[in-house]
N, C-alpha and C positions, 0 to 999 in steps of 0.2 A: 374366747367365747364363741358361740354360734348365733349369728344374727337371725332373728325370727323365732328362736327357741328359748334362749336364755333371758332371765329377768334382768332388767336394768336397775342395779342396786347402787350404782355410783352416785354420790352426792357431790355437787360442785364444792371444791375446796378439799375433798379427801385426796389422799395420795393415790394416784393411779397405779395399777398393778403391772403395767408394761404397755408398750405401744410399738407400732410399726409405722414409721414416718418415711414416705417415699417422695423423692424429688426427681422429676424427669426434666431434663434440659434438651432442647433441640434447636437447631438453627432454622428449622422450617417455620414458615408463617402460618400458624394454625388458626383457622376460623373458629368462631365461638362453638360451632357444631363439632368441629374436630377436637377441640379441647374437652367438650362434654363427653364425646365418645371415648376419648383417651382415658377419662376417669373410669369408665366401664372396663376397658381393656386392662388397665392397671389393676383394678380390683379383681378381675378374673384371674390374672396372673398370680397375684398375691394369694388368693384363695386356693389356686391349684398347688402352689408351693406348700401351703398349710396341709392340704390333703395328701400330697406325696410324702410329706414328712410325718404323716399320721399323728398330727398334734390334736389331742382331744380337748374338748371344752373343759375349762377349770371350774365351770359353774354346773353344768349338767353332764355327769359322768356317762360315758358310753356314746356320746355324740361327737362328731367331727367339728373342730373349731374352724371358723371362717376368717378369723382375725382377732383383734382386740377391740374393746369398746372405745378406744381413744385413737385409733389409726387415722392418719391424715395423709393427704396427697397434695403436692404442689407441682404444677406444670408451668415451665417457662419456655415460651416460644421465641423464635428469632424475628428479625425484621428484614433481613436481606435474603434469606433462603427461599426455597420454592414454597409456593402457596399450597397448603394441604387442607382439604375439606372433609376428609374421612380418615379415621384412625382405628378402624376395626381390624380384626385379625385376618381379613381377606385381602388386605393390601400390605405393601412392604413396610411402611412406617408402623402400622399396627403390629405386624409380626415382630419388628425390632423392639418396639416398646414392650410387648409381652415377654419376649425372651430375656430382655435386660432386667425387667422387674422380677421375673421368676428366678433367675439366677442370683440376683442380689438378695432376695428374701431367703432363698436356700442358704446362701453363704452367711448372711447375717445371723440367722437363727442357729446355724451350726456353730458359729463363733461365740455367740452370746449364751445360748442355752444348751448346746451340745446335741441338737437334733441332727440326725443323719438320715439320708434317703434309704429306703428299704430296711429300716431298722425300727421295730416297734418302740414307741416312746411311752 
């Protein structure tokens, strides 16, 4: 689906059509702010993967999908690693999170749905 465009027709209890669940693990001690910003970085990377795979919305034909309506993210930080206060793309941990999520989404959607980069779907 494309968030902000498609209509929410899912009713609690119905069988979902698919989902992208992302789990990020780090030894770094992420502050609450760093965890919140990591959610944005992760979502940006997932959406970039959907865009690069040219996955269209299954609800509104002709628009780019940004994910599914049931996608979820879990972030687990460490207790002994370095303290991190920011996880945006301008610093190293943000870059690493973004690249890891992007590659994982590309690989997963290739394996599950047959989507390939630079190939119309």
